[in-house]
DOBA-800322 format. One line per field, with one value per atom (N, C-alpha, C): residue number from 1; residue in one letter; atom name; x, y, z. Coordinates in steps of 0.2 Angstrom, whole numbers. Layout:
seq: [NUM,...]
type: [A,...]
atom: [CA,...]
c1: [X,...]
c2: [Y,...]
c3: [Z,...]
end
This chain:
seq: [1,1,1,2,2,2,3,3,3,4,4,4,5,5,5,6,6,6,7,7,7,8,8,8,9,9,9,10,10,10,11,11,11,12,12,12,13,13,13,14,14,14,15,15,15,16,16,16,17,17,17,18,18,18,19,19,19,20,20,20,21,21,21,22,22,22,23,23,23,24,24,24,25,25,25,26,26,26,27,27,27,28,28,28,29,29,29,30,30,30,31,31,31,32,32,32,33,33,33,34,34,34,35,35,35,36,36,36,37,37,37,38,38,38,39,39,39,40,40,40,41,41,41,42,42,42,43,43,43,44,44,44,45,45,45,46,46,46,47,47,47,48,48,48,49,49,49,50,50,50,51,51,51,52,52,52,53,53,53,54,54,54,55,55,55,56,56,56,57,57,57,58,58,58,59,59,59,60,60,60,61,61,61,62,62,62,63,63,63,64,64,64,65,65,65,66,66,66,67,67,67,68,68,68,69,69,69,70,70,70,71,71,71,72,72,72,73,73,73,74,74,74,75,75,75,76,76,76,77,77,77,78,78,78,79,79,79,80,80,80,81,81,81,82,82,82,83,83,83,84,84,84,85,85,85,86,86,86,87,87,87,88,88,88,89,89,89,90,90,90,91,91,91,92,92,92,93,93,93,94,94,94,95,95,95,96,96,96,97,97,97,98,98,98,99,99,99,100,100,100,101,101,101,102,102,102,103,103,103,104,104,104,105,105,105,106,106,106,107,107,107,108,108,108,109,109,109,110,110,110,111,111,111,112,112,112,113,113,113,114,114,114,115,115,115,116,116,116,117,117,117,118,118,118,119,119,119,120,120,120,121,121,121,122,122,122,123,123,123,124,124,124,125,125,125,126,126,126,127,127,127,128,128,128,129,129,129,130,130,130,131,131,131,132,132,132,133,133,133,134,134,134,135,135,135,136,136,136,137,137,137,138,138,138,139,139,139,140,140,140,141,141,141,142,142,142,143,143,143,144,144,144,145,145,145,146,146,146,147,147,147,148,148,148,149,149,149,150,150,150,151,151,151,152,152,152,153,153,153,154,154,154,155,155,155,156,156,156,157,157,157,158,158,158,159,159,159,160,160,160,161,161,161,162,162,162,163,163,163,164,164,164,165,165,165,166,166,166,167,167,167,168,168,168,169,169,169,170,170,170,171,171,171,172,172,172,173,173,173,174,174,174,175,175,175,176,176,176,177,177,177,178,178,178,179,179,179,180,180,180,181,181,181,182,182,182,183,183,183,184,184,184,185,185,185,186,186,186,187,187,187,188,188,188,189,189,189,190,190,190,191,191,191,192,192,192,193,193,193,194,194,194,195,195,195,196,196,196,197,197,197,198,198,198,199,199,199,200,200,200,201,201,201,202,202,202,203,203,203,204,204,204,205,205,205,206,206,206,207,207,207,208,208,208,209,209,209,210,210,210,211,211,211,212,212,212,213,213,213,214,214,214,215,215,215,216,216,216,217,217,217,218,218,218,219,219,219,220,220,220,221,221,221,222,222,222,223,223,223,224,224,224,225,225,225,226,226,226,227,227,227,228,228,228,229,229,229,230,230,230,231,231,231,232,232,232,233,233,233,234,234,234,235,235,235,236,236,236,237,237,237,238,238,238,239,239,239,240,240,240,241,241,241,242,242,242,243,243,243,244,244,244,245,245,245,246,246,246,247,247,247,248,248,248,249,249,249,250,250,250,251,251,251,252,252,252,253,253,253,254,254,254,255,255,255,256,256,256,257,257,257,258,258,258,259,259,259,260,260,260,261,261,261,262,262,262,263,263,263,264,264,264,265,265,265,266,266,266,267,267,267,268,268,268,269,269,269,270,270,270,271,271,271,272,272,272,273,273,273,274,274,274,275,275,275,276,276,276,277,277,277,278,278,278,279,279,279,280,280,280,281,281,281,282,282,282,283,283,283,284,284,284,285,285,285,286,286,286,287,287,287,288,288,288,289,289,289,290,290,290,291,291,291,292,292,292,293,293,293,294,294,294,295,295,295,296,296,296,297,297,297,298,298,298,299,299,299,300,300,300,301,301,301,302,302,302,303,303,303,304,304,304,305,305,305,306,306,306,307,307,307,308,308,308,309,309,309,310,310,310,311,311,311,312,312,312,313,313,313,314,314,314,315,315,315,316,316,316,317,317,317,318,318,318,319,319,319,320,320,320,321,321,321,322,322,322,323,323,323,324,324,324,325,325,325,326,326,326,327,327,327,328,328,328]
type: [X,X,X,X,X,X,X,X,X,X,X,X,X,X,X,X,X,X,X,X,X,X,X,X,X,X,X,X,X,X,X,X,X,X,X,X,X,X,X,X,X,X,X,X,X,X,X,X,X,X,X,X,X,X,X,X,X,X,X,X,X,X,X,X,X,X,X,X,X,X,X,X,X,X,X,X,X,X,X,X,X,X,X,X,X,X,X,X,X,X,X,X,X,X,X,X,X,X,X,X,X,X,X,X,X,X,X,X,X,X,X,X,X,X,X,X,X,X,X,X,X,X,X,X,X,X,X,X,X,X,X,X,X,X,X,X,X,X,X,X,X,X,X,X,X,X,X,X,X,X,X,X,X,X,X,X,X,X,X,X,X,X,X,X,X,X,X,X,X,X,X,X,X,X,X,X,X,X,X,X,X,X,X,X,X,X,X,X,X,X,X,X,X,X,X,X,X,X,X,X,X,X,X,X,X,X,X,X,X,X,X,X,X,X,X,X,X,X,X,X,X,X,X,X,X,X,X,X,X,X,X,X,X,X,X,X,X,X,X,X,X,X,X,X,X,X,X,X,X,X,X,X,X,X,X,X,X,X,X,X,X,X,X,X,X,X,X,X,X,X,X,X,X,X,X,X,X,X,X,X,X,X,X,X,X,X,X,X,X,X,X,X,X,X,X,X,X,X,X,X,X,X,X,X,X,X,X,X,X,X,X,X,X,X,X,X,X,X,X,X,X,X,X,X,X,X,X,X,X,X,X,X,X,X,X,X,X,X,X,X,X,X,X,X,X,X,X,X,X,X,X,X,X,X,X,X,X,X,X,X,X,X,X,X,X,X,X,X,X,X,X,X,X,X,X,X,X,X,X,X,X,X,X,X,X,X,X,X,X,X,X,X,X,X,X,X,X,X,X,X,X,X,X,X,X,X,X,X,X,X,X,X,X,X,X,X,X,X,X,X,X,X,X,X,X,X,X,X,X,X,X,X,X,X,X,X,X,X,X,X,X,X,X,X,X,X,X,X,X,X,X,X,X,X,X,X,X,X,X,X,X,X,X,X,X,X,X,X,X,X,X,X,X,X,X,X,X,X,X,X,X,X,X,X,X,X,X,X,X,X,X,X,X,X,X,X,X,X,X,X,X,X,X,X,X,X,X,X,X,X,X,X,X,X,X,X,X,X,X,X,X,X,X,X,X,X,X,X,X,X,X,X,X,X,X,X,X,X,X,X,X,X,X,X,X,X,X,X,X,X,X,X,X,X,X,X,X,X,X,X,X,X,X,X,X,X,X,X,X,X,X,X,X,X,X,X,X,X,X,X,X,X,X,X,X,X,X,X,X,X,X,X,X,X,X,X,X,X,X,X,X,X,X,X,X,X,X,X,X,X,X,X,X,X,X,X,X,X,X,X,X,X,X,X,X,X,X,X,X,X,X,X,X,X,X,X,X,X,X,X,X,X,X,X,X,X,X,X,X,X,X,X,X,X,X,X,X,X,X,X,X,X,X,X,X,X,X,X,X,X,X,X,X,X,X,X,X,X,X,X,X,X,X,X,X,X,X,X,X,X,X,X,X,X,X,X,X,X,X,X,X,X,X,X,X,X,X,X,X,X,X,X,X,X,X,X,X,X,X,X,X,X,X,X,X,X,X,X,X,X,X,X,X,X,X,X,X,X,X,X,X,X,X,X,X,X,X,X,X,X,X,X,X,X,X,X,X,X,X,X,X,X,X,X,X,X,X,X,X,X,X,X,X,X,X,X,X,X,X,X,X,X,X,X,X,X,X,X,X,X,X,X,X,X,X,X,X,X,X,X,X,X,X,X,X,X,X,X,X,X,X,X,X,X,X,X,X,X,X,X,X,X,X,X,X,X,X,X,X,X,X,X,X,X,X,X,X,X,X,X,X,X,X,X,X,X,X,X,X,X,X,X,X,X,X,X,X,X,X,X,X,X,X,X,X,X,X,X,X,X,X,X,X,X,X,X,X,X,X,X,X,X,X,X,X,X,X,X,X,X,X,X,X,X,X,X,X,X,X,X,X,X,X,X,X,X,X,X,X,X,X,X,X,X,X,X,X,X,X,X,X,X,X,X,X,X,X,X,X,X,X,X,X,X,X,X,X,X,X,X,X,X,X,X,X,X,X,X,X,X,X,X,X,X,X,X,X,X,X,X,X,X,X,X,X,X,X,X,X,X,X,X,X,X,X,X,X,X,X,X,X,X,X,X]
atom: [N,CA,C,N,CA,C,N,CA,C,N,CA,C,N,CA,C,N,CA,C,N,CA,C,N,CA,C,N,CA,C,N,CA,C,N,CA,C,N,CA,C,N,CA,C,N,CA,C,N,CA,C,N,CA,C,N,CA,C,N,CA,C,N,CA,C,N,CA,C,N,CA,C,N,CA,C,N,CA,C,N,CA,C,N,CA,C,N,CA,C,N,CA,C,N,CA,C,N,CA,C,N,CA,C,N,CA,C,N,CA,C,N,CA,C,N,CA,C,N,CA,C,N,CA,C,N,CA,C,N,CA,C,N,CA,C,N,CA,C,N,CA,C,N,CA,C,N,CA,C,N,CA,C,N,CA,C,N,CA,C,N,CA,C,N,CA,C,N,CA,C,N,CA,C,N,CA,C,N,CA,C,N,CA,C,N,CA,C,N,CA,C,N,CA,C,N,CA,C,N,CA,C,N,CA,C,N,CA,C,N,CA,C,N,CA,C,N,CA,C,N,CA,C,N,CA,C,N,CA,C,N,CA,C,N,CA,C,N,CA,C,N,CA,C,N,CA,C,N,CA,C,N,CA,C,N,CA,C,N,CA,C,N,CA,C,N,CA,C,N,CA,C,N,CA,C,N,CA,C,N,CA,C,N,CA,C,N,CA,C,N,CA,C,N,CA,C,N,CA,C,N,CA,C,N,CA,C,N,CA,C,N,CA,C,N,CA,C,N,CA,C,N,CA,C,N,CA,C,N,CA,C,N,CA,C,N,CA,C,N,CA,C,N,CA,C,N,CA,C,N,CA,C,N,CA,C,N,CA,C,N,CA,C,N,CA,C,N,CA,C,N,CA,C,N,CA,C,N,CA,C,N,CA,C,N,CA,C,N,CA,C,N,CA,C,N,CA,C,N,CA,C,N,CA,C,N,CA,C,N,CA,C,N,CA,C,N,CA,C,N,CA,C,N,CA,C,N,CA,C,N,CA,C,N,CA,C,N,CA,C,N,CA,C,N,CA,C,N,CA,C,N,CA,C,N,CA,C,N,CA,C,N,CA,C,N,CA,C,N,CA,C,N,CA,C,N,CA,C,N,CA,C,N,CA,C,N,CA,C,N,CA,C,N,CA,C,N,CA,C,N,CA,C,N,CA,C,N,CA,C,N,CA,C,N,CA,C,N,CA,C,N,CA,C,N,CA,C,N,CA,C,N,CA,C,N,CA,C,N,CA,C,N,CA,C,N,CA,C,N,CA,C,N,CA,C,N,CA,C,N,CA,C,N,CA,C,N,CA,C,N,CA,C,N,CA,C,N,CA,C,N,CA,C,N,CA,C,N,CA,C,N,CA,C,N,CA,C,N,CA,C,N,CA,C,N,CA,C,N,CA,C,N,CA,C,N,CA,C,N,CA,C,N,CA,C,N,CA,C,N,CA,C,N,CA,C,N,CA,C,N,CA,C,N,CA,C,N,CA,C,N,CA,C,N,CA,C,N,CA,C,N,CA,C,N,CA,C,N,CA,C,N,CA,C,N,CA,C,N,CA,C,N,CA,C,N,CA,C,N,CA,C,N,CA,C,N,CA,C,N,CA,C,N,CA,C,N,CA,C,N,CA,C,N,CA,C,N,CA,C,N,CA,C,N,CA,C,N,CA,C,N,CA,C,N,CA,C,N,CA,C,N,CA,C,N,CA,C,N,CA,C,N,CA,C,N,CA,C,N,CA,C,N,CA,C,N,CA,C,N,CA,C,N,CA,C,N,CA,C,N,CA,C,N,CA,C,N,CA,C,N,CA,C,N,CA,C,N,CA,C,N,CA,C,N,CA,C,N,CA,C,N,CA,C,N,CA,C,N,CA,C,N,CA,C,N,CA,C,N,CA,C,N,CA,C,N,CA,C,N,CA,C,N,CA,C,N,CA,C,N,CA,C,N,CA,C,N,CA,C,N,CA,C,N,CA,C,N,CA,C,N,CA,C,N,CA,C,N,CA,C,N,CA,C,N,CA,C,N,CA,C,N,CA,C,N,CA,C,N,CA,C,N,CA,C,N,CA,C,N,CA,C,N,CA,C,N,CA,C,N,CA,C,N,CA,C,N,CA,C,N,CA,C,N,CA,C,N,CA,C,N,CA,C,N,CA,C,N,CA,C,N,CA,C,N,CA,C,N,CA,C,N,CA,C,N,CA,C,N,CA,C,N,CA,C,N,CA,C,N,CA,C,N,CA,C,N,CA,C,N,CA,C,N,CA,C,N,CA,C,N,CA,C,N,CA,C,N,CA,C,N,CA,C,N,CA,C,N,CA,C,N,CA,C,N,CA,C,N,CA,C,N,CA,C,N,CA,C,N,CA,C,N,CA,C,N,CA,C,N,CA,C,N,CA,C,N,CA,C,N,CA,C,N,CA,C,N,CA,C,N,CA,C,N,CA,C,N,CA,C,N,CA,C,N,CA,C,N,CA,C,N,CA,C,N,CA,C,N,CA,C,N,CA,C,N,CA,C,N,CA,C,N,CA,C,N,CA,C,N,CA,C,N,CA,C,N,CA,C,N,CA,C,N,CA,C,N,CA,C,N,CA,C,N,CA,C]
c1: [17,13,7,8,2,-3,-8,-13,-10,-5,-1,4,4,9,7,12,11,14,10,13,12,17,17,16,10,9,9,13,13,9,5,0,-6,-8,-13,-20,-20,-27,-27,-21,-21,-25,-25,-29,-27,-21,-18,-17,-15,-14,-20,-26,-32,-35,-34,-37,-32,-26,-21,-22,-23,-24,-30,-35,-42,-41,-38,-37,-33,-28,-24,-28,-32,-36,-41,-44,-49,-46,-39,-36,-34,-36,-34,-27,-24,-17,-17,-13,-13,-9,-12,-9,-9,-3,-1,-1,-6,-6,-3,1,4,3,0,-2,-3,0,-1,-7,-11,-17,-16,-12,-10,-16,-16,-22,-21,-16,-14,-21,-25,-32,-37,-43,-48,-48,-47,-46,-52,-58,-64,-63,-60,-58,-54,-49,-44,-48,-52,-55,-60,-64,-69,-65,-59,-56,-54,-51,-48,-54,-60,-65,-67,-67,-69,-63,-57,-52,-52,-54,-54,-60,-64,-69,-66,-60,-57,-53,-54,-51,-43,-41,-34,-30,-33,-30,-28,-22,-20,-17,-20,-18,-14,-8,-4,-4,-7,-6,1,5,12,15,19,22,29,30,36,42,41,46,49,45,48,51,58,61,60,60,59,52,47,40,39,42,41,45,51,55,52,49,46,40,36,31,34,39,42,45,48,51,46,40,35,31,30,26,29,36,40,37,35,32,37,34,38,41,36,38,35,38,35,33,27,25,24,29,30,26,20,16,15,17,16,21,18,22,18,21,18,17,11,9,8,8,6,12,12,17,17,11,11,12,10,11,18,22,29,33,30,33,31,26,24,27,28,30,35,41,46,48,48,50,46,39,35,37,40,43,49,53,60,58,53,52,48,43,39,42,45,47,54,59,66,67,66,67,63,57,52,55,57,59,66,70,76,75,70,68,65,61,59,65,69,75,79,81,85,82,75,72,71,70,70,77,82,89,90,88,89,84,79,74,74,79,80,74,71,66,69,69,73,70,63,59,55,56,53,50,44,41,39,41,40,37,33,30,35,36,39,34,36,31,33,28,30,33,32,35,43,46,53,56,52,54,55,52,53,50,53,50,53,54,56,52,55,52,50,54,53,47,42,36,36,33,32,38,37,43,45,51,54,58,58,62,70,72,79,80,75,76,80,84,88,83,84,79,83,88,92,90,84,82,75,73,66,64,58,56,52,51,47,50,49,52,49,43,40,44,45,49,56,59,66,66,61,60,59,55,54,60,64,71,75,75,80,78,71,69,72,72,75,82,86,93,94,90,91,90,84,83,88,91,97,103,104,110,109,103,101,102,99,100,107,111,118,122,121,125,123,116,114,110,110,107,100,96,89,86,81,77,72,73,69,66,60,56,53,54,51,46,40,34,33,34,32,25,21,14,12,7,5,-2,-3,-10,-15,-15,-20,-26,-32,-38,-43,-49,-54,-58,-62,-66,-62,-65,-61,-55,-55,-50,-48,-42,-40,-43,-46,-50,-46,-39,-35,-33,-35,-33,-38,-36,-40,-47,-47,-53,-58,-56,-61,-63,-58,-60,-65,-63,-67,-75,-75,-82,-86,-82,-85,-87,-83,-85,-90,-90,-95,-102,-103,-109,-111,-106,-107,-108,-108,-108,-103,-97,-91,-86,-82,-78,-72,-69,-64,-57,-52,-45,-42,-41,-38,-31,-26,-19,-16,-12,-9,-14,-20,-25,-28,-27,-30,-26,-20,-16,-11,-14,-10,-13,-9,-11,-8,-12,-10,-12,-7,-8,-12,-19,-23,-23,-22,-22,-27,-32,-37,-33,-36,-33,-33,-38,-38,-33,-31,-25,-18,-18,-12,-11,-17,-17,-15,-17,-15,-8,-5,2,6,4,7,6,1,0,5,5,10,17,19,26,27,21,22,23,19,19,26,29,35,41,45,51,57,58,63,70,75,82,85,87,90,86,87,84,81,74,70,66,65,60,55,49,44,39,37,31,25,20,13,9,7,2,-4,-8,-14,-13,-8,-7,-10,-12,-15,-15,-13,-12,-18,-22,-28,-28,-30,-30,-35,-32,-36,-43,-44,-50,-55,-52,-57,-60,-56,-58,-63,-62,-67,-74,-73,-80,-83,-79,-82,-85,-83,-86,-93,-93,-99,-104,-102,-107,-110,-106,-109,-112,-111,-114,-120,-120,-126,-126,-119,-119,-112,-113,-107,-103,-96,-91,-90,-89,-86,-79,-75,-68,-64,-59,-54,-48,-46,-40,-34,-29,-23,-17,-11,-5,-2,3,6,9,8,11,18,22,28,28,33,33,29,24,19,23,21,23,17,19,13,10,14,12,15,11,14,12,16,14,19,16,20,22,28,30,29,24,23,25,30,32,36,40,44,39,34,30,25,24,20,23,30,33,36,37,40,35,30,25,18,18,11,6,9,4,1,-6,-10,-16,-16,-21,-28,-33,-39,-45,-44,-49,-48,-52,-51,-53,-51,-52,-60,-63,-70,-74,-72,-76,-74,-68,-66,-69,-70,-73,-81,-84,-91,-91,-87,-87,-86,-81,-79,-85,-88,-94,-100,-101,-107,-105,-99,-97,-98,-96,-96,-104,-108,-115,-118,-117,-120,-118,-112,-109,-108,-111,-110,-112,-117,-119,-113,-109,-103,-97,-96,-90,-90,-96,-96,-94,-94,-92,-85,-81,-74,-70,-65,-60,-54,-51,-46,-39]
c2: [-92,-93,-98,-104,-109,-109,-112,-113,-117,-121,-124,-120,-114,-109,-108,-106,-104,-97,-92,-86,-84,-82,-79,-71,-69,-62,-59,-54,-51,-45,-44,-38,-40,-47,-49,-46,-44,-41,-33,-31,-24,-22,-16,-13,-16,-15,-17,-25,-27,-34,-38,-36,-39,-40,-34,-34,-39,-39,-43,-50,-52,-59,-61,-58,-60,-61,-57,-58,-64,-66,-72,-78,-78,-83,-85,-79,-80,-84,-83,-86,-94,-96,-103,-104,-98,-99,-99,-103,-104,-98,-95,-90,-91,-90,-90,-82,-81,-74,-73,-68,-66,-59,-58,-52,-52,-46,-46,-43,-41,-37,-31,-27,-21,-17,-14,-9,-2,-1,6,10,7,9,4,5,1,-6,-11,-18,-21,-18,-21,-21,-16,-16,-22,-23,-29,-35,-36,-42,-43,-38,-39,-41,-39,-41,-48,-50,-57,-62,-60,-64,-66,-61,-63,-68,-66,-71,-78,-79,-85,-90,-87,-91,-95,-93,-97,-103,-108,-114,-114,-110,-110,-104,-102,-97,-99,-98,-100,-94,-93,-87,-88,-84,-85,-78,-77,-71,-70,-67,-67,-60,-57,-51,-52,-49,-49,-47,-43,-41,-46,-52,-57,-63,-62,-67,-74,-76,-84,-86,-82,-85,-84,-78,-78,-83,-84,-89,-96,-98,-104,-105,-99,-100,-101,-97,-97,-104,-107,-113,-119,-118,-123,-123,-117,-116,-116,-115,-115,-112,-106,-102,-102,-101,-100,-93,-88,-81,-78,-72,-68,-62,-60,-53,-49,-45,-41,-34,-34,-28,-26,-29,-27,-21,-16,-10,-6,-3,2,8,10,15,22,27,34,39,44,49,53,55,60,56,49,45,44,44,42,48,54,59,58,54,53,47,41,35,32,35,33,25,23,16,11,13,8,7,12,11,8,9,5,-3,-4,-11,-15,-12,-15,-14,-8,-7,-9,-7,-9,-16,-17,-24,-29,-28,-33,-34,-29,-31,-35,-33,-37,-44,-45,-52,-56,-52,-56,-58,-54,-55,-61,-60,-65,-72,-72,-79,-81,-77,-79,-82,-79,-82,-89,-89,-96,-101,-99,-105,-105,-102,-102,-100,-94,-91,-86,-86,-82,-76,-76,-71,-67,-60,-56,-50,-48,-42,-38,-32,-28,-21,-19,-12,-7,-2,4,10,16,21,27,31,38,43,41,46,47,42,42,47,50,56,62,62,68,74,80,86,88,82,83,88,93,98,96,91,88,83,85,80,79,73,67,64,60,57,51,50,45,40,34,29,31,35,37,43,46,52,50,55,54,54,49,49,49,53,53,58,61,66,66,60,59,64,67,72,70,63,60,54,52,46,40,40,35,34,39,39,36,38,36,28,26,18,15,18,15,15,20,21,16,15,10,3,1,-5,-6,-1,-2,-4,0,-2,-9,-11,-18,-23,-21,-26,-26,-21,-21,-25,-24,-27,-35,-37,-45,-47,-43,-45,-46,-41,-41,-47,-48,-53,-60,-61,-68,-70,-65,-67,-67,-64,-64,-60,-61,-58,-53,-47,-42,-37,-36,-30,-26,-19,-14,-10,-10,-6,0,6,12,14,14,15,22,25,32,32,35,37,32,26,21,22,21,21,16,15,10,8,3,-1,-4,-5,-8,-3,3,8,9,11,12,18,18,23,29,29,34,39,37,40,46,51,57,56,52,51,48,43,40,45,48,53,59,61,66,64,58,55,54,51,50,56,61,67,72,72,75,72,65,62,63,64,65,72,77,84,87,84,86,90,95,98,94,95,91,95,92,96,95,101,101,105,102,105,109,113,118,122,123,127,124,118,114,114,118,118,112,106,100,96,92,87,80,75,68,64,59,55,49,50,45,38,33,26,21,19,14,8,5,-1,-7,-7,-12,-12,-5,-4,-7,-5,-7,-15,-18,-25,-28,-25,-28,-27,-21,-20,-26,-27,-32,-39,-41,-47,-48,-42,-43,-44,-41,-41,-49,-52,-58,-63,-62,-67,-66,-61,-60,-63,-66,-69,-64,-62,-56,-59,-56,-58,-51,-51,-45,-40,-34,-29,-24,-23,-18,-14,-7,-3,0,0,2,7,13,17,14,13,11,17,21,27,27,32,32,36,40,43,50,52,59,62,68,71,76,74,77,82,89,94,91,92,90,93,100,103,100,97,93,87,84,78,80,85,88,89,93,95,89,84,78,74,74,70,74,81,85,83,83,81,74,69,62,61,65,64,69,73,79,82,84,88,92,98,103,101,102,100,107,106,112,111,115,114,118,115,118,118,124,125,125,121,121,122,124,124,117,117,111,107,101,97,95,94,92,85,84,77,77,81,81,84,82,85,88,93,97,93,90,86,80,74,68,67,64,63,57,52,46,46,45,43,35,33,25,22,25,23,16,16,10,4,5,-1,-3,2,1,-3,-2,-5,-12,-13,-19,-24,-21,-25,-25,-21,-20,-17,-13,-9,-3,-3,2,3,8,10,11,8,8,11,14,17,24,28,36,37,43,45,46,49,50,43,39,32,29,29,26,29,36,39,37,37,34,27,23,16,17,21,21,24,30,33,28,24,20,14,12,7,9,16,19,19,22,23,16,11,4,2,3,0,6,11,17,15,10,9,7,3,1,5,8,12,18,21,27,27,20,19,17,17,15,21,19,24,24,31,31,30]
c3: [-66,-60,-61,-59,-60,-54,-55,-50,-44,-45,-40,-36,-38,-35,-28,-24,-17,-16,-14,-13,-6,-3,4,4,7,6,14,15,21,21,27,27,23,23,19,22,28,30,30,27,25,19,18,12,5,3,-3,-3,3,4,3,6,5,-2,-6,-12,-17,-16,-20,-18,-11,-9,-12,-12,-15,-22,-26,-33,-34,-30,-31,-30,-24,-22,-28,-31,-36,-42,-43,-49,-47,-41,-39,-36,-35,-32,-25,-22,-15,-11,-6,-3,4,7,14,16,20,23,30,30,37,39,44,47,54,58,65,67,63,64,69,67,71,72,78,80,78,73,71,69,65,64,66,66,69,67,71,69,66,67,64,56,53,46,44,48,46,47,52,53,48,46,40,34,32,26,27,33,34,34,36,36,29,25,18,15,16,14,16,22,25,22,18,15,9,7,2,4,1,4,2,-2,-4,0,5,9,16,18,25,28,35,38,44,45,51,54,60,64,67,63,65,64,68,67,63,57,53,57,63,67,72,72,76,72,71,66,67,73,75,72,74,72,64,61,54,50,53,49,50,55,56,51,50,45,38,36,29,28,33,33,32,36,35,29,26,20,14,14,8,2,2,-4,-10,-16,-22,-22,-20,-20,-14,-12,-6,-9,-7,-9,-2,-1,5,5,8,8,15,20,27,29,32,34,39,43,47,43,42,37,41,37,39,40,36,36,43,45,51,58,58,64,65,59,60,64,65,69,76,78,84,87,83,85,80,80,75,76,82,84,80,79,76,69,66,59,58,63,64,65,69,70,64,62,56,50,48,41,40,44,43,46,52,55,52,51,48,41,37,30,30,35,36,37,41,43,37,33,27,22,21,17,20,26,29,29,31,31,24,19,12,10,12,11,14,20,23,21,18,15,8,4,-3,-7,-4,-8,-12,-19,-23,-26,-26,-29,-24,-23,-18,-22,-21,-23,-17,-16,-10,-12,-7,-7,-5,-10,-8,-8,-9,-8,-12,-15,-18,-14,-7,-2,-2,-5,-5,-10,-14,-19,-15,-9,-4,-8,-7,-10,-17,-21,-27,-31,-34,-38,-45,-48,-55,-55,-59,-60,-67,-69,-64,-62,-56,-53,-57,-58,-62,-57,-59,-55,-56,-60,-61,-57,-54,-50,-43,-41,-35,-29,-24,-19,-12,-12,-6,0,-1,3,5,9,11,16,17,22,27,28,33,36,42,44,41,39,35,29,25,19,20,25,26,27,31,32,25,21,14,10,10,7,9,16,19,16,15,13,6,2,-5,-5,0,0,3,8,10,4,1,-5,-10,-12,-17,-14,-7,-4,-4,-3,-3,-10,-15,-22,-24,-22,-24,-20,-14,-10,-11,-12,-13,-19,-24,-30,-31,-26,-26,-31,-34,-39,-35,-35,-31,-35,-34,-37,-32,-32,-28,-32,-29,-32,-28,-31,-27,-29,-23,-24,-23,-27,-27,-24,-18,-15,-18,-15,-17,-13,-17,-13,-16,-13,-15,-10,-11,-6,-1,5,11,13,12,12,20,21,28,31,37,40,42,42,43,37,31,25,24,21,20,16,11,7,12,16,20,26,29,34,31,26,23,22,19,18,25,29,36,39,39,43,39,33,29,31,30,32,39,44,51,53,48,49,54,53,56,51,54,49,47,41,39,39,40,40,33,30,24,24,23,24,18,20,15,11,15,13,6,6,0,-6,-6,-12,-12,-14,-14,-20,-23,-28,-27,-28,-27,-33,-35,-40,-37,-37,-34,-39,-36,-40,-37,-41,-39,-37,-32,-29,-34,-38,-44,-49,-50,-54,-51,-45,-41,-41,-40,-40,-46,-52,-58,-59,-57,-57,-53,-47,-43,-46,-49,-52,-58,-62,-68,-65,-59,-57,-54,-51,-49,-55,-60,-66,-70,-70,-74,-71,-75,-72,-72,-66,-65,-64,-67,-65,-63,-56,-54,-49,-50,-45,-49,-48,-52,-47,-49,-46,-51,-49,-53,-50,-53,-51,-53,-48,-50,-47,-52,-51,-55,-54,-58,-65,-66,-72,-72,-67,-67,-59,-59,-52,-51,-46,-44,-39,-40,-35,-29,-23,-17,-16,-18,-18,-23,-28,-33,-30,-26,-22,-17,-13,-9,-12,-18,-21,-24,-27,-29,-24,-18,-12,-11,-10,-9,-14,-20,-25,-25,-23,-23,-16,-11,-5,-4,-9,-8,-2,0,7,6,9,9,15,13,19,22,29,33,33,31,30,35,38,42,39,36,32,37,36,40,36,39,35,34,29,27,33,34,40,38,44,43,40,35,32,26,25,19,13,7,1,-3,-7,-10,-16,-20,-26,-27,-29,-31,-38,-42,-49,-52,-54,-56,-64,-66,-72,-72,-76,-76,-83,-86,-93,-92,-87,-86,-84,-80,-78,-84,-88,-94,-99,-100,-105,-103,-97,-94,-91,-88,-84,-87,-93,-96,-92,-87,-82,-86,-85,-89,-85,-80,-76,-80,-77,-81,-78,-72,-68,-67,-71,-70,-63,-60,-53,-52,-57,-56,-55,-59,-59,-52,-50,-44,-38,-38,-33,-33,-38,-38,-35,-36,-33,-26,-24,-16,-13,-15,-11,-11,-17,-17,-11,-11,-6,1,2,9,11,6,8,10,6,7,14,16,22,28,27,32,39,40,47,51,48,52,51,45,43,47,49,53,60,62,69,70,64,65,67,71,73,68,67,62,66]
end
């Protein structure tokens, strides 16, 4: 991947998309960003991210929905990228129970459009975002890429599993080189306002109670966004032949109440906790086996959760004037 390379990134104004696009731009790579700036969470966050990206001369942005095939295909035909990094998606496990149509449109139809347009425009290399949620209520930990993933327990997870099946079909039928990356609970600066870590921080600072599900008896493999970006960049640089799936996790599963106590310590404020039962679609624990990504992509997460939490809280405090006003 040379400086003359052109990568098309869907979801470039999203959380992971922003950080990855910024890293590519800083390497001098030309990036075509595609994002529909969905108002699923406060648009100010997406606009702030995109404003930063637009300062780079090698960034070109298209406000386009991947669910609109004609418009998406027009962009890909015009830009002729060497590779597509598909990160756009309708996120959120709980919201998928309220509005399943959003997931059918953005995740399934949008991904179908990406692969069909890539086929028509002879783009052979696609890296796409999958999710740890496809492991469902898997009792075996850590989760391995070899585990059976036929029983997703949320509609969001089902849409991500469908993406992987679509990707394999296009690889098999049209010889595309396809890599799926299963992300595990990514966090960091410019975080999504609808995510627990952001909401906990905001509500503790605002003296509002926080909702903690399953009475706090949950564990997550928190992964710093910088480590996720490094994994994505390794996947983009590697010459792939065929179809591969990789876990990208942090390498350690953190108890949810440790996260709450960590925030209390760094914010120097006690949280008022509203303990609730396990929500439909949620899993009790996630844990990633990252040995495959380590051996084949040289993926080696470098940010321990304590360090990442320090960084996140420092960023939040520095920007709380506008962050506290955001709607999740």
